[in-house]
C-alpha positions in Angstrom: -46.3 52.1 54.4 -42.9 50.7 55.0 -40.2 50.4 52.6 -40.7 46.6 52.4 -44.3 46.9 51.4 -43.5 49.5 48.7 -41.2 47.2 46.8 -42.5 44.4 44.5 -39.7 42.1 45.4 -39.7 38.4 46.0 -42.6 37.2 48.2 -42.0 34.1 50.1 -45.4 33.7 51.7 -48.0 31.4 50.2 -51.3 33.1 49.6 -54.4 31.7 51.3 -56.4 29.8 48.7 -58.6 27.8 51.0 -61.7 29.7 50.0 -61.4 28.5 46.3 -63.3 25.3 45.6 -63.7 23.3 42.5 -66.3 20.6 42.9 -65.5 18.7 39.8 -61.8 18.1 40.6 -61.2 16.4 43.9 -57.7 14.9 43.0 -55.2 16.0 40.3 -52.8 13.5 38.9 -49.2 14.3 38.3 -47.8 15.0 34.7 -45.3 12.1 35.0 -46.3 8.5 35.4 -43.9 6.7 37.7 -45.1 3.3 36.5 -44.5 4.3 32.8 -40.9 5.5 33.6 -40.1 2.4 35.6 -41.4 0.1 32.8 -39.3 2.0 30.2 -36.2 1.7 32.3 -36.8 -2.0 32.9 -37.4 -2.7 29.1 -34.3 -0.7 28.2 -32.1 -2.6 30.6 -33.4 -6.0 29.4 -32.9 -5.0 25.7 -29.4 -3.7 26.4 -28.4 -7.0 28.1 -30.0 -9.1 25.3 -28.2 -7.1 22.5 -24.9 -7.2 24.3 -25.2 -11.0 24.7 -26.1 -11.3 21.0 -23.0 -9.3 20.0 -20.8 -11.4 22.2 -22.1 -14.6 20.5 -21.7 -13.0 17.1 -18.1 -12.1 17.7 -17.4 -15.6 19.0 -18.9 -17.0 15.9 -16.8 -14.7 13.7 -13.6 -15.6 15.6 -14.2 -19.3 15.3 -14.9 -18.9 11.6 -11.7 -17.0 11.1 -9.6 -19.7 12.8 -10.8 -22.3 10.3 -8.7 -22.1 7.2 -10.3 -23.5 4.1 -8.3 -25.5 1.6 -7.1 -23.6 -1.4 -9.4 -23.6 -4.4 -8.7 -25.6 -7.6 -7.7 -22.4 -9.4 -5.2 -21.3 -6.8 -1.6 -20.8 -7.9 1.0 -23.3 -6.8 4.1 -22.2 -4.9 6.3 -21.8 -8.1 3.5 -20.0 -10.0 3.2 -17.3 -7.4 6.6 -15.8 -8.2 6.7 -12.6 -10.2 8.2 -12.8 -13.7 11.9 -12.6 -14.4 14.1 -10.6 -13.7 13.5 -10.7 -9.9 15.4 -8.1 -7.9 15.2 -10.2 -4.8 14.1 -13.8 -4.5 12.0 -14.9 -1.6 13.3 -17.3 0.9 12.6 -20.9 0.0 13.1 -20.4 -3.8 16.1 -20.9 -6.0 18.3 -18.6 -8.1 18.9 -19.9 -11.6 22.5 -19.1 -12.6 23.6 -18.6 -16.2 25.6 -21.8 -16.3 22.4 -23.8 -15.6 22.9 -24.4 -11.9 20.3 -23.5 -9.3 21.1 -22.3 -5.9 18.5 -22.7 -3.1 17.7 -19.8 -0.9 16.3 -21.4 2.2 15.8 -18.9 5.0 18.8 -16.8 3.9 18.7 -13.1 4.5 18.9 -10.7 1.5 22.6 -10.2 2.1 23.2 -13.9 1.4 21.3 -13.6 -1.9 23.3 -10.5 -2.8 26.6 -12.4 -2.1 25.5 -15.3 -4.3 24.7 -12.9 -7.2 27.8 -10.9 -6.6 29.9 -14.1 -6.9 28.2 -14.8 -10.2 28.9 -11.3 -11.5 32.5 -11.6 -10.4 32.8 -14.8 -12.5 31.3 -13.0 -15.5 33.6 -10.0 -15.1 36.7 -12.2 -14.7 35.9 -14.3 -17.8 35.3 -17.6 -16.0 31.8 -18.2 -17.4 31.6 -20.8 -20.1 28.7 -22.1 -22.2 27.7 -25.8 -22.4 30.3 -26.6 -24.9 33.1 -25.2 -22.7 33.8 -22.1 -24.7 34.2 -18.9 -22.7 31.1 -16.6 -22.9 32.9 -13.5 -21.7 36.4 -12.0 -21.5 37.9 -10.4 -18.4 37.0 -6.8 -18.0 40.6 -5.7 -18.0 41.1 -7.4 -21.4 38.0 -5.7 -22.7 39.2 -2.3 -21.6 42.6 -2.9 -23.3 40.8 -3.8 -26.6 38.7 -0.6 -26.5 41.8 1.6 -25.8 43.9 0.0 -28.5 41.3 0.9 -31.1 40.3 -2.6 -32.0 37.2 -2.6 -29.8 34.3 -0.4 -30.7 32.9 0.1 -34.2 32.7 3.7 -35.4 30.6 5.4 -38.1 32.1 5.1 -41.5 33.7 8.3 -42.7 33.1 9.1 -46.4 36.3 11.1 -46.6 34.9 14.6 -47.4 35.4 15.9 -43.9 32.3 18.2 -44.3 30.2 18.5 -41.1 27.1 19.3 -43.1 27.1 15.8 -44.5 26.3 14.5 -41.0 23.8 17.3 -40.3 20.1 16.7 -40.1 17.2 18.9 -41.3 15.5 20.6 -38.3 12.3 22.7 -38.6 12.8 26.3 -37.6 10.9 28.1 -34.9 10.5 31.4 -36.8 8.7 29.6 -39.7 6.4 27.5 -37.5 8.0 24.4 -38.9 7.4 25.2 -42.6 11.1 25.6 -43.4 14.1 23.5 -42.2 17.7 24.3 -41.5 20.6 21.8 -41.5 22.0 21.4 -37.9 25.0 19.4 -36.7 24.1 17.4 -33.7 
């Protein structure tokens, strides 16, 4: 025996099976039907094309529907009703600012800086004492005059002093922490 014959390695020769006969089976069909696979691929291709075409038509319909803008409903708010309530921090372009003297200033396509400038001019008039009511009386005094009144002592009201000078007269009763709020102590605030 040779070394090759002793090993049970890979055999590449096909054994002779010509002596085996099965009378009942003369032809064996393959496990895979070529006709069935071909029919499946054909039906799958046709279905993919049909569904893709349907999706294209559906998206075209949706795009055409989106381009049509319906008229606003009867309950829709008008242009002036859509504004938020006063006070507005910044008016939208195309709307007006109502000033305190009754005038309205249109804001047509002005940037926010223009709106700020208009409001700032209104504030400067108020601070300088130029604002007047409908009868012509001044509504405000200039800020410098108001500061002079406060400094001179004639401006701001103060709490009345009862003359005793005792700080506990102005103290309030505060619950204590050590008594869990059952007792109070007078504290000057």
